N, C-alpha and C positions, 0 to 999 in steps of 0.2 A: 256588669258581673266581672269579677276578676278572673283572669286566665288561670290563676293559681287556685281557684275554688274558694269557697267561704272560709272566713277565719273561725277559730273556736268560738262557740257562743260565749257571751259575757255572763259570768256566774260567780258564785262564791268559790273559794279554793276547794278543789277536789283532788283526790289522789288517783293517779293513772297507774295501773299495774304494769302495762306495756312499757310506758316510759320510765317507770320506777321514779316518779317524780311528782310533786304537787303541781297542778296546772293553775296558774294565777293569771286571771283575765281582766278583772276590773281595773280601771285606771288607777284608783286610789291604792289598790293592793299592789299593783306593779310599781308605781312610784315609790311606795313605802319600802318595797324590797330593794330597789335600786339605790335608795338612800340609807338604808339601815346598816349599822355597823355589824349586825348579826347575820346579814346575807352577803357572803363573800364570793368573789369570782372563783370559778374552778381552777386549781392549779394544774399545770401540765404534769402527767405521770412520768417523770424522768428521774426520780429519786434513785432508782437502781443504777442508772448510768453515772450519776454523780458519785455514788458510793464506789463504784468500780473504778472511776477515775482517780479518786483519792487513794484508793489501795494500790493502783497501778501507776503511780508517779505522774498523774495529770494526763493519762491516756486520751481522755475525753474532754479536755479542757475547753475546746471550741464549742462543743454541745452545751456544756454548763454555762459558758459565757452568753450563748444565744438565749437559752431559755430562762436564765436568770435576769435577763434585760428586757424581755418582752412585757410591756405594760399591761397587756390584756390579761396575763396569767399571775400578775403580782398583787400583793396587798401589803399593808403596813408601811414601815419606814422605806423599804426598798421601792415600793410602788410610788410613794410620795417623791422620792428623790428622782427617779426615772421620769415621772410625769413632770416634775418642774423643769427638768431638762428638756423634755419633749415640748413643752409649752414655749419655752424660749427659742427653741429651733423653729417651731412653726410660726412664731411671731415674726421672726427674721424672714422666713420663707414667704409669708403673706406680703411682707413689706417689698420683698424682690419680685412679687408677682402681683402687680397692680391689675385692676379689672381690664384695663386696656390691653395689657399683655395677654391675659387670658382670652379676650375677645379676638385679638389678632391671630392666636393659635387656632381657635375655633373657625374663624373666617377662612383661613388657608385650608383647613380640612374640608370645609363646605364647598370651597371652590373646586375641589377635586372630585366631588361625589358625582356618580352617574345620574343622568337626568332621564326621566321617562323610562327607566329600566329598573328591574328588581334587583336590590342588593341587600346584603346582610348588614343591618345597622350596628350589631354588636362588633364585628371585626372591622367594619368600614367607617364607623363614626365613633362609637362609645370608646373603644380601645385607643384609637389615635388622638382623640381629644383629651384623654386623661393622662396617658403615659408620658408625653414630653414634659409636662409640668412637674410630675413626681420624679422623673429622671433628672431633670435639671436641678431639682432641690438637692439631690445627692450625687451630682456629677456622673451620672450613668447615661450611656447611649441606649437606644432601643434594645439591642441584644442583651445588654447588661440588666435592663429592667425586666426582660423576658426570663432571662436565667434566674434572677432572684425569685420572681414570682412563681415560676414553674418548680423550682428546687424547694421552696417552702411549702407550696401546696402538696407536693409529693411526700416531703418529710412529715408533715402533720397527718396526712391521710394514711400513711403506711407505718406510723409509729406504733410500737407495742411496748407496754411497760417492761416486758421481759423478752429478750431476744438473745441469739447467739452472739458472741463477741465479734464475730465477722460482720454482722449486721450493724452493730454499733460503730465498728471501724468504718464501714462503708459510709454511714451518715456523718460521721466525724470528718471525713475527707470532703464531703460535699459542703458541710457547714464551714469548714476552713476556707474553702473557695469563696463561698458567699461573703464571709467576713473580710476576706482580703480584697474582694472587689468593692465592697461597701467602704473600706477604710481608704482605698485608693481614691474613690469618688469624693469622699468627704475631704480628703487632702486637696483635691483639685478646686473645691469651693470652700476652702477653710475660713474665708472671711465671715461666712454665714454662721459657722459654728463658733468662732471666737466671740461672736456677739452674745452667745448663750453661756452662762456661768457653768463651768464644770467643776467635778469634785477635785481635779487636779489642774495643773497648768497645761496639760496635753490638749490639743485641739480635738483628739479623737478619743472617745471612751466607749466602753461597753454599752452605756445608755444610748449614745448615739447610734449604734448598731441595732439596738432593739427598736429605737423610733424609726429608723430607716427602713428595716426589713417589715415592721408592722405596716407602715404606710405603703410600702411597695408591693404588699401582699394582701392582707385583709382589707385595709382601707381602700386600696386600689380596686379590688374586686367589688367592694360595696358601692363605690361611687359609680362604677361602670354598670352595676346591676340597676341602681336607681335611675340612671339615664335611660337604660333600656325600658324600664317600666313607665317613665314619663313619656317616651317616644310612642310606646304601644297605646297609652291612653290617648295621646293627641291624634294618632293615626286612626283610632276608632271612634274619636269624638270630634268632628270637624268644627263644631261650634265653639269648642275651647280654643282652637287655633285663631279663629276670627276674634274672639274676645281678647285674647292676648295681643293680637296686633293692634286692637283699639287701645289697648293700655299703653302702647308706645314704650315698651321697655320696662314697665313696672311688673316685673315678674315674681317678685318675692312672695306675695300672697298666694299666687298659684303654686309656687314651690313648696310653701308651707302646707297647703292642702294635699299636695302629692306626697309629701312625707307622711302625713297623717294616714292617708288611705292606701297609698301605694309605696310606702317605704320598702327598702330592700330586705330588712330583717323580720322574719316571722317571729322568732323567739330567741331569747338568750337564757342561759342557765346560770344558777347560783347554788351555793350550798349553805345551809343554816350552821352557823358555828358560834361558839361562845355562850350557848344557852338557847332555850326554847324561843320561838318566834310567835307572838300573837298576832294573827292577820285574818281579817275578814270573819271574825266571830269564832275562830277556832285557834287551837295552839298547835303549831308545827314543830316537831321535836328536833333538837339539835342533831346534826348528821344528815338530815333529810335534803334531798335535791328539790330545787324550785325551778319550774319552767315558766318563764316570764313572757307572756304571749303579747308582744308589742303591737301586732296588727289587731288584735282584739281590743287592747286598751284604746287605740285609736279610734274605735267605733263604739266606745261606751257612751250610752246616751246621757248618763249622769255627769259626764265630763263635757261632752259635746252635744248640745241640743240638735236634733235632726241630724244625727251623727252620720247617716248613710248619704246625705246630701253633699255633693261637692260644691263648696261655697267659698269663692275667692274673697267674699267680704267678711268672712268669719274673723271675729276678733276673740281668740281664746275660747272660753276662759281659762282652760287648763293649758299649761306649757306643753309643747310637743315632747313625746318620749322617744322619737325615732332616733335621736343621738344619745339615748341613755339619760342618766341622771346621776348625781352623787359623785363619788370618788372616781367613777369610770366614765364620766361624761366625755363624749368623743373629742379628742383633741383637735381633729381636722375639720370640725363642722363649718367654720367660717370659710375656709378655703374651698370646701365641697360645695357650698351654696354659691359662692362666686363662680366656680367652674361651670356649675349647672346653668346658672343665669347666662354666662357667656355663650355656652354651647347652644342653648335654645334661642337666644337672640340672634345669633349668626344663621341659624337654620331657618327660623320663622320669617326672617327678613327677605329670604329669597325664594322660599318654597312652601308649597302646601304638602303635608305629609299624609301618605295614603297607605293603607295595609298592602302587603304583597299578596301574590296569588297563593303561595305556599303558607301553611300555618307556622306560627313561631314554635320553637322547641324549648321547652322549660328544663332547667337544670334539676339534678336529682337530690341536691342537698336540702334536707327538710328544714334546716334552720334559716335558710335565706330564700328570698324570692328573686330569681334572676334567670334571664333567658340565655340559653346557649346559642341560639340563632333567632334573629328577628327580621324576617323578610319585610322590606318597605319599598315604596316607590315615591319619588319626588316629582312633583309637578311645579314648573316655574309659575310664579305669580304674575298675572297680567296687570299691566299698568292701570 
């Protein structure tokens, strides 16, 4: 039983009055929405800030630069250009972070973990395993990573489409500091970014800022959440730990099943644009919101026979949707799976993972499945 409760039952598309959105649960329907040109990502509600900036001689230029370079909120030509830039940057990042490097980072963290004593796996393992890799990619130390992540989280959670000018000014100053730190970090690792084609001859661009901040915030949090979910599964299912040790490092089938059943994203939202959308035997009107239930799609028996069974021998048949699909397919999926494999390999080689005495604490974000705290105990393996 998932600590997050059961997913939405798999069914035909239905309209939810409370969510003001159509709930999409079937695998084929979710995949169709993710790949349809009529189902677009939700744009960030910042038009008023941009208009004010244009009327006030660029007063909020930094806010505009940030929100118009975040791939997650873009569509069309701007999205394609930013995504191409991001793909090139991440390709260089993966080349600079071979598996052996990621494993060495994980082994260093594992060596410092408390033994036979309860500790929080979120702050003690998930965070320090993920942050050094992303920080090094963009030339940031741990305080810099923390500042970007915290500032962006606060910016998104506290943003309102209409605010007093003083509130826009306050956020403009924070974003200016964020962009300045990212720019300085990128200059420090400029060789990585020169390998990626830019729209100009400059090594640093707005697209670089968007990719950096997206990875340091949303992608960063998503990977940490996934690691936490995997650790909770292993701690509560000892037989899986034994099975993985017998596989001697062949962890990718296990990671794939974890992504299907215990991925960090509960749902993502889209909006129907450019015409009505025919889906699941009904017509969804233009302008309607879609809530794509990824955790339900991963349990659709039409896509995955015996869908509730955790089966490391499973061979499809349906591609995983945990990383999305279509134009917004996750850019960092290769690096994320490499980091997960390295972290688990380092931990399972040394320790048996057990639940702590205190229950885990689940985050309040309804879109994501993440622990705020995950108490665990580590028991050294006997020879």
